[in-house]
N, C-alpha and C positions, 0 to 999 in steps of 0.2 A: 479664582485668583491664585497666582503662583505661591503666595505666602501660605496657602492652605496645604502645601506639600512640603515634605521634609527636604532639607538641603541635599543636593547631589543630583543624580539622574532623575528622580521623580520631579524635582522642582524645575530642572532644565527642560524636561519633556512638557510640563505644564506651561512654561514660558513660551516655548516654541509653538505650542498649540494655541496660544492665546491670540495670535494675530497671523493672518495669512502671509503678510509680508515678512514675518520673522521665520516662518516655517519653511526653511530651505534645506533640502537634502541632496547629497551627492547621488547621482543616478547610476553610477558605475556602468555607463553606457557600453564601453568596449567589452566588459565582462558579461553584461547581459546579452549583448548581441552574440558573443562567442557561445554562451550556453544555449541560446535559441538556435544557432546554426547547428550545434551538436544534436539538439533534439530534432531538428528538421532532417538531418542525415539519418538518424535512427528511424524516424517515421517513413522516410523514403525507402529504406532497406526493408522495413516491414511491409510497405505497400508492394514492393517488388516480390516479396515472398508470397503475398496474397494473390497477385496476378499470376505467378507461376503455378500456385496451387489451383487456381481457377482453370488454367489451361490444361493441367493434368486431369482435373475432374471432368472437363469437357471431352477429353480423349478416352475416358473410362466410363462406359455406360452405367456401371454400377455406382459411380460416384456423382453422376450428373444431378442427382437430387439436391446436392448442396448448392448448386447454382440457381435453384428456384425456390429454396425454402430457408427459413430460419429456425424451423422446428427440428429438434434433435431428439432421437429416441435412445432408450437404454441400450448400451452396447455399440452405438454407432462410433465411427471414427471421429474423435474430437479435435482433429488437427485444425480445421477451419475455426471452430468455436474458440479454441485456445488462442489462436493467432488474432482473432477479432478482439478478444478480451485484452490481449497485450497491446494492440493498437489503441483500443479505447483508453487504457491506462496512460499510454504515452501522449495521446491527444489531450487528455485531461491535464496532464502535467504541463504540456505546452501552452494550453489555453489559460491556465491559472498562473503562468509565470509572469 
């Protein structure tokens, strides 16, 4: 019950949580969409970088191994791995938004 909470924000939160018909929040739709669009643009830019790197690796016989493996060895060129980590971080931010 709301009375179990101290007055102010704790009690207001308890009151809003007490009934689904009372629990109404502004969704900030335009702001949310704007942020999602920005994240999509960032992800598309990273995807383009990865595709470019894949083409470069395909043209360089010494780097073709990166097109067929996810295993990295000590001293290898970490460009793809770092780019994939950045993409993973951005995708996680996007999906958790």
